[in-house]
KEPATI-121123 format. One record per residue: x, y, z of N, C-alpha, C, O in turn; residue in one letter. Coordinates in steps of 0.02 Angstrom, whole numbers, plus 32768, in hexadecimal, padded with zeros to 4 digits. Example, Ala and Ser with C-alpha at 12.3 -4.5 7.8 and 13.67 -1.06 7.14 Angstrom:
+--------+---------+------+---------+----------+-------+--------+---------+------+--------+---------+------+-----+
! n_east ! n_north ! n_up ! ca_east ! ca_north ! ca_up ! c_east ! c_north ! c_up ! o_east ! o_north ! o_up ! res !
+--------+---------+------+---------+----------+-------+--------+---------+------+--------+---------+------+-----+
!   8294 !    7EE4 ! 8186 !    8267 !     7F1F !  8186 !   8294 !    7F5B ! 8186 !   82C8 !    7F5A ! 81A7 !   A !
!   8282 !    7F90 ! 8162 !    82AC !     7FCB !  8165 !   8285 !    8002 ! 818A !   829E !    8039 ! 8192 !   S !
+--------+---------+------+---------+----------+-------+--------+---------+------+--------+---------+------+-----+
***
This chain:
+--------+---------+------+---------+----------+-------+--------+---------+------+--------+---------+------+-----+
! n_east ! n_north ! n_up ! ca_east ! ca_north ! ca_up ! c_east ! c_north ! c_up ! o_east ! o_north ! o_up ! res !
+--------+---------+------+---------+----------+-------+--------+---------+------+--------+---------+------+-----+
!   5AAC !    6DDD ! 2B83 !    5A88 !     6DA9 !  2B60 !   5A9D !    6DAA ! 2B18 !   5AA5 !    6DE0 ! 2AFA !   M !
!   5AA5 !    6D70 ! 2AFA !    5ABB !     6D6B !  2AB5 !   5A7F !    6D69 ! 2A87 !   5A50 !    6D43 ! 2A91 !   T !
!   5A82 !    6D93 ! 2A54 !    5A4C !     6D91 !  2A22 !   5A62 !    6D63 ! 29E9 !   5A98 !    6D6C ! 29CD !   D !
!   5A38 !    6D34 ! 29D8 !    5A46 !     6D05 !  29A1 !   5A15 !    6D13 ! 2968 !   59DB !    6D23 ! 2974 !   Y !
!   5A2D !    6D0C ! 292B !    59FD !     6D0D !  28F4 !   59CB !    6CD6 ! 28FE !   59DD !    6CA0 ! 2916 !   P !
!   598D !    6CE1 ! 28ED !    5959 !     6CAE !  28FA !   596B !    6C6A ! 28DE !   5958 !    6C37 ! 28FB !   S !
!   598E !    6C68 ! 28A6 !    59A0 !     6C25 !  2889 !   59D7 !    6C03 ! 28B0 !   59E3 !    6BC8 ! 28A6 !   S !
!   59F9 !    6C28 ! 28DC !    5A31 !     6C0B !  2902 !   5A26 !    6C0C ! 294C !   5A56 !    6C02 ! 2972 !   Q !
!   59E8 !    6C1A ! 2962 !    59D9 !     6C1C !  29AA !   59E4 !    6BD8 ! 29CA !   59D1 !    6BA5 ! 29AE !   A !
!   5A04 !    6BD7 ! 2A05 !    5A0E !     6B96 !  2A27 !   59CE !    6B77 ! 2A3E !   599D !    6B9A ! 2A49 !   P !
!   59CE !    6B35 ! 2A45 !    5995 !     6B12 !  2A60 !   5996 !    6B19 ! 2AAA !   59C8 !    6B2D ! 2AC7 !   E !
!   595D !    6B07 ! 2ACA !    595C !     6B0D !  2B13 !   5989 !    6AD8 ! 2B32 !   59A8 !    6AB0 ! 2B0F !   D !
!   598E !    6AD8 ! 2B73 !    59BF !     6AAE !  2B97 !   59B4 !    6A63 ! 2B8C !   59E4 !    6A3D ! 2B92 !   L !
!   5977 !    6A4D ! 2B7C !    596A !     6A07 !  2B72 !   5979 !    69F2 ! 2B2A !   5970 !    69B7 ! 2B18 !   D !
!   598F !    6A20 ! 2B00 !    599D !     6A0F !  2ABA !   595E !    6A0D ! 2A8F !   595F !    69F4 ! 2A57 !   G !
!   5927 !    6A28 ! 2AAA !    58E8 !     6A29 !  2A85 !   58DB !    6A71 ! 2A74 !   58E3 !    6A9D ! 2A9F !   V !
!   58C8 !    6A80 ! 2A37 !    58B9 !     6AC5 !  2A25 !   5883 !    6AE2 ! 2A52 !   5858 !    6ABE ! 2A6B !   P !
!   5886 !    6B25 ! 2A5C !    5854 !     6B46 !  2A87 !   580D !    6B38 ! 2A6B !   5803 !    6B31 ! 2A2F !   A !
!   57DE !    6B36 ! 2A98 !    5799 !     6B2A !  2A86 !   577A !    6B67 ! 2A68 !   5779 !    6B9D ! 2A87 !   D !
!   5762 !    6B60 ! 2A2B !    5742 !     6B99 !  2A0A !   56F6 !    6B97 ! 2A11 !   56D3 !    6BBB ! 29EE !   D !
!   56DD !    6B6D ! 2A3E !    5695 !     6B66 !  2A49 !   567F !    6B20 ! 2A3D !   56A5 !    6AF7 ! 2A24 !   G !
!   5642 !    6B11 ! 2A4F !    5629 !     6ACC !  2A49 !   5620 !    6AB9 ! 29FF !   5601 !    6ADE ! 29D8 !   P !
!   563B !    6A80 ! 29ED !    5631 !     6A66 !  29AA !   55F5 !    6A38 ! 29A8 !   55D3 !    6A32 ! 2975 !   D !
!   55E7 !    6A19 ! 29E1 !    55AD !     69EE !  29E6 !   5597 !    69EE ! 2A2F !   55BD !    6A00 ! 2A5B !   E !
!   5559 !    69D9 ! 2A3A !    553F !     69D9 !  2A7D !   5562 !    69A5 ! 2AA8 !   5577 !    6970 ! 2A91 !   A !
!   5567 !    69B6 ! 2AE9 !    5583 !     6985 !  2B18 !   5551 !    694A ! 2B1F !   5515 !    6954 ! 2B1A !   W !
!   556B !    690E ! 2B29 !    553E !     68D6 !  2B33 !   5518 !    68DE ! 2B74 !   5533 !    68FA ! 2BA4 !   P !
!   54DB !    68C6 ! 2B75 !    54B2 !     68C9 !  2BB2 !   54D3 !    689D ! 2BE7 !   54E0 !    6863 ! 2BDA !   E !
!   54E0 !    68BA ! 2C23 !    54FF !     6892 !  2C58 !   54D0 !    685C ! 2C72 !   5493 !    6865 ! 2C74 !   P !
!   54EE !    6826 ! 2C87 !    54C5 !     67F0 !  2CA5 !   54AE !    6807 ! 2CE9 !   54D6 !    6820 ! 2D10 !   E !
!   546F !    67FE ! 2CF8 !    5452 !     6813 !  2D37 !   5466 !    67E4 ! 2D70 !   5466 !    67A7 ! 2D68 !   R !
!   5476 !    67FF ! 2DA8 !    548B !     67D9 !  2DE2 !   544C !    67C5 ! 2E0A !   5421 !    67EF ! 2E18 !   T !
!   5448 !    6787 ! 2E1C !    5412 !     6770 !  2E49 !   5432 !    674F ! 2E84 !   545A !    6721 ! 2E7E !   H !
!   5420 !    6769 ! 2EC0 !    543E !     6752 !  2EFC !   5417 !    6718 ! 2F1C !   5431 !    66F4 ! 2F46 !   T !
!   53D8 !    6712 ! 2F09 !    53AC !     66E1 !  2F2A !   538A !    66FD ! 2F67 !   5360 !    66DB ! 2F86 !   G !
!   539B !    673A ! 2F7A !    5379 !     675C !  2FB1 !   534A !    678F ! 2F92 !   5360 !    67C1 ! 2F76 !   V !
!   5308 !    6782 ! 2F96 !    52D8 !     67AD !  2F71 !   52E0 !    67F7 ! 2F80 !   52DB !    681F ! 2F51 !   P !
!   52EB !    680C ! 2FBD !    52F1 !     6853 !  2FCE !   532E !    6872 ! 2FAA !   532A !    68AA ! 2F92 !   A !
!   5366 !    684E ! 2FA8 !    53A2 !     6866 !  2F88 !   5399 !    6867 ! 2F3C !   53AD !    6897 ! 2F1B !   V !
!   537C !    6833 ! 2F20 !    5371 !     6831 !  2ED8 !   5344 !    6869 ! 2EC2 !   534F !    6886 ! 2E8D !   D !
!   5312 !    687A ! 2EE9 !    52E5 !     68B4 !  2EDA !   530D !    68F5 ! 2ED9 !   5305 !    691D ! 2EAC !   E !
!   5339 !    68FF ! 2F0A !    5361 !     693B !  2F0B !   538F !    693F ! 2ECE !   5394 !    6973 ! 2EAF !   V !
!   53AF !    6908 ! 2EBC !    53D9 !     6907 !  2E81 !   53B3 !    6916 ! 2E41 !   53CC !    6938 ! 2E15 !   L !
!   5376 !    68FD ! 2E3D !    534B !     690C !  2E02 !   533A !    6955 ! 2E01 !   533A !    6973 ! 2DCB !   A !
!   532A !    6973 ! 2E3B !    531C !     69BA !  2E3E !   5358 !    69E5 ! 2E27 !   534F !    6A16 ! 2E03 !   D !
!   5393 !    69D1 ! 2E3B !    53CF !     69F6 !  2E27 !   53DB !    69EE ! 2DDB !   53EF !    6A1D ! 2DBA !   V !
!   53CE !    69B1 ! 2DC0 !    53D5 !     69A7 !  2D79 !   53A7 !    69D4 ! 2D51 !   53B8 !    69E9 ! 2D1A !   D !
!   536D !    69E2 ! 2D6D !    533C !     6A0D !  2D49 !   5350 !    6A56 ! 2D46 !   5330 !    6A7D ! 2D24 !   R !
!   5385 !    6A69 ! 2D69 !    539C !     6AAE !  2D68 !   53BC !    6AC0 ! 2D25 !   53C0 !    6AFB ! 2D14 !   L !
!   53D3 !    6A8F ! 2D01 !    53F3 !     6A9D !  2CC1 !   53C6 !    6AC6 ! 2C94 !   538E !    6AB3 ! 2C84 !   D !
!   53E0 !    6AFF ! 2C7F !    53BA !     6B2B !  2C53 !   538F !    6B5E ! 2C77 !   5370 !    6B88 ! 2C57 !   G !
!   538C !    6B5C ! 2CB9 !    5366 !     6B8E !  2CDF !   5392 !    6BCA ! 2CEC !   53CF !    6BC4 ! 2CEC !   T !
!   5374 !    6C03 ! 2CF8 !    539C !     6C40 !  2D09 !   53C8 !    6C34 ! 2D45 !   53B4 !    6C12 ! 2D74 !   P !
!   5402 !    6C50 ! 2D44 !    5433 !     6C47 !  2D79 !   541A !    6C5C ! 2DBD !   542B !    6C3D ! 2DEF !   L !
!   53F0 !    6C91 ! 2DC0 !    53D7 !     6CA7 !  2E00 !   53A8 !    6C74 ! 2E21 !   539A !    6C7A ! 2E5D !   E !
!   5392 !    6C42 ! 2DFD !    5368 !     6C0C !  2E19 !   5394 !    6BD4 ! 2E39 !   537A !    6BAB ! 2E5F !   E !
!   53D3 !    6BD4 ! 2E2A !    53FE !     6B9E !  2E41 !   540B !    6BA0 ! 2E8D !   5406 !    6B6C ! 2EAE !   H !
!   541B !    6BDA ! 2EA9 !    542B !     6BDD !  2EF0 !   53F2 !    6BC5 ! 2F1B !   53FD !    6B9B ! 2F47 !   L !
!   53B5 !    6BDD ! 2F11 !    537F !     6BC2 !  2F3C !   5374 !    6B77 ! 2F32 !   5364 !    6B53 ! 2F61 !   P !
!   537E !    6B5E ! 2EF4 !    5375 !     6B17 !  2EE8 !   53AD !    6AEF ! 2F0B !   539F !    6AB9 ! 2F26 !   A !
!   53EA !    6B08 ! 2F0C !    5421 !     6AE5 !  2F2D !   5418 !    6AE8 ! 2F79 !   5429 !    6AB8 ! 2F9C !   F !
!   53FE !    6B20 ! 2F92 !    53F1 !     6B23 !  2FDB !   53BA !    6AF0 ! 2FED !   53BF !    6ACD ! 3020 !   E !
!   5388 !    6AEC ! 2FC6 !    5351 !     6ABA !  2FD2 !   536E !    6A72 ! 2FCF !   535F !    6A48 ! 2FF9 !   K !
!   5398 !    6A66 ! 2F9C !    53B8 !     6A25 !  2F95 !   53E3 !    6A14 ! 2FD1 !   53E1 !    69DC ! 2FEA !   A !
!   5409 !    6A44 ! 2FE9 !    5434 !     6A3B !  3023 !   540A !    6A27 ! 3061 !   541A !    69F9 ! 3086 !   H !
!   53D4 !    6A4C ! 306B !    53AA !     6A3F !  30A4 !   538B !    69F9 ! 309F !   5386 !    69D5 ! 30D1 !   D !
!   5375 !    69E6 ! 3063 !    5356 !     69A3 !  3059 !   538A !    696C ! 3065 !   537B !    6939 ! 3084 !   A !
!   53C7 !    6977 ! 304B !    53FC !     6944 !  3054 !   540F !    693E ! 309F !   541A !    6907 ! 30B9 !   L !
!   5413 !    6977 ! 30C0 !    5424 !     6977 !  3108 !   53ED !    694E ! 312E !   53FC !    6927 ! 315B !   R !
!   53AE !    695A ! 311B !    5376 !     6937 !  313B !   537C !    68EC ! 312E !   5370 !    68C4 ! 315B !   S !
!   538E !    68D9 ! 30F0 !    5395 !     6892 !  30DF !   53CE !    6872 ! 3108 !   53C8 !    683A ! 311F !   A !
!   5405 !    6898 ! 3111 !    543D !     687C !  3137 !   542E !    6878 ! 3181 !   5448 !    684C ! 31A4 !   L !
!   5405 !    68A5 ! 319A !    53F3 !     68A5 !  31E0 !   53BE !    6872 ! 31F3 !   53B6 !    6861 ! 322E !   D !
!   539A !    6859 ! 31C1 !    5364 !     682A !  31CD !   5380 !    67E6 ! 31E5 !   53B7 !    67D2 ! 31D1 !   A !
!   5359 !    67C4 ! 320E !    536C !     6782 !  3223 !   536A !    6753 ! 31E6 !   533F !    6759 ! 31BB !   D !
!   5399 !    6724 ! 31E2 !    5399 !     66F4 !  31A9 !   5356 !    66D1 ! 31A7 !   533B !    66BB ! 31DA !   P !
!   533B !    66CB ! 316A !    52FC !     66A9 !  3161 !   52C1 !    66D5 ! 3169 !   5289 !    66C3 ! 3156 !   G !
!   52CA !    6711 ! 3185 !    5294 !     6741 !  318E !   5293 !    6770 ! 3152 !   52C8 !    6782 ! 3138 !   E !
!   5257 !    6786 ! 313D !    5256 !     67B7 !  3106 !   5276 !    67F9 ! 311D !   526F !    680D ! 3156 !   P !
!   5297 !    681A ! 30EE !    52B8 !     685A !  30FE !   5285 !    6893 ! 3101 !   5297 !    68CC ! 310E !   A !
+--------+---------+------+---------+----------+-------+--------+---------+------+--------+---------+------+-----+
***
Protein backbone atom coordinates (compact mmCIF):
# COMPACT_ATOMS: atom_id res chain seq x y z
CA UNK A 1 0.00 0.00 0.00
CA UNK A 2 1.29 3.45 -0.84
CA UNK A 3 1.45 6.04 1.90
CA UNK A 4 0.65 9.54 0.72
CA UNK A 5 1.18 12.75 2.62
CA UNK A 6 -2.26 13.91 3.74
CA UNK A 7 -2.10 16.93 1.42
CA UNK A 8 -1.46 14.63 -1.57
CA UNK A 9 -3.77 11.71 -0.77
CA UNK A 10 -5.73 10.52 -3.82
CA UNK A 11 -9.47 10.98 -3.98
CA UNK A 12 -11.75 7.96 -3.97
CA UNK A 13 -12.67 6.18 -7.20
CA UNK A 14 -15.59 8.52 -7.97
CA UNK A 15 -13.34 11.57 -7.85
CA UNK A 16 -14.99 12.77 -4.66
CA UNK A 17 -12.90 13.24 -1.53
CA UNK A 18 -13.44 10.66 1.21
CA UNK A 19 -16.32 11.40 3.58
CA UNK A 20 -15.08 12.89 6.83
CA UNK A 21 -18.51 12.63 8.44
CA UNK A 22 -21.88 14.27 7.99
CA UNK A 23 -21.80 17.96 7.21
CA UNK A 24 -25.54 18.28 7.34
CA UNK A 25 -28.51 16.05 8.05
CA UNK A 26 -29.89 13.83 5.32
CA UNK A 27 -33.21 15.07 3.93
CA UNK A 28 -36.26 13.28 5.27
CA UNK A 29 -37.24 10.59 2.74
CA UNK A 30 -40.65 10.78 1.14
CA UNK A 31 -42.94 8.17 2.67
CA UNK A 32 -44.29 5.48 0.38
CA UNK A 33 -48.03 4.89 0.34
CA UNK A 34 -49.28 1.81 -1.45
CA UNK A 35 -52.99 2.37 -0.97
CA UNK A 36 -53.22 -0.99 0.81
CA UNK A 37 -53.86 -0.14 4.48
CA UNK A 38 -52.19 -3.26 5.90
CA UNK A 39 -49.03 -2.67 3.84
CA UNK A 40 -48.95 1.07 4.60
CA UNK A 41 -49.20 0.26 8.32
CA UNK A 42 -46.23 -2.13 8.08
CA UNK A 43 -44.17 0.49 6.22
CA UNK A 44 -45.00 3.07 8.90
CA UNK A 45 -43.93 0.61 11.62
CA UNK A 46 -40.60 0.05 9.86
CA UNK A 47 -40.11 3.83 9.48
CA UNK A 48 -40.51 4.19 13.24
CA UNK A 49 -37.45 1.98 13.80
CA UNK A 50 -35.14 4.88 13.00
CA UNK A 51 -33.28 5.76 16.16
CA UNK A 52 -34.29 2.62 18.06
CA UNK A 53 -31.67 0.21 19.42
CA UNK A 54 -30.45 -2.28 16.83
CA UNK A 55 -31.59 -5.27 18.87
CA UNK A 56 -35.19 -4.11 18.36
CA UNK A 57 -34.89 -4.24 14.57
CA UNK A 58 -34.89 -8.01 14.00
CA UNK A 59 -38.17 -8.67 15.87
CA UNK A 60 -39.75 -5.68 14.12
CA UNK A 61 -38.62 -6.93 10.68
CA UNK A 62 -39.90 -10.43 11.45
CA UNK A 63 -43.27 -8.95 12.45
CA UNK A 64 -43.28 -6.82 9.27
CA UNK A 65 -42.47 -9.88 7.14
CA UNK A 66 -45.33 -11.85 8.69
CA UNK A 67 -47.76 -8.95 8.19
CA UNK A 68 -46.72 -8.47 4.56
CA UNK A 69 -46.99 -12.21 3.89
CA UNK A 70 -50.50 -12.11 5.37
CA UNK A 71 -51.41 -9.15 3.17
CA UNK A 72 -50.13 -10.94 0.06
CA UNK A 73 -51.98 -14.13 0.95
CA UNK A 74 -55.29 -12.33 1.54
CA UNK A 75 -57.97 -12.43 -1.14
CA UNK A 76 -58.16 -9.16 -3.12
CA UNK A 77 -60.61 -6.79 -1.51
CA UNK A 78 -60.49 -8.63 1.82
CA UNK A 79 -58.74 -7.10 4.83
CA UNK A 80 -55.33 -8.62 5.54
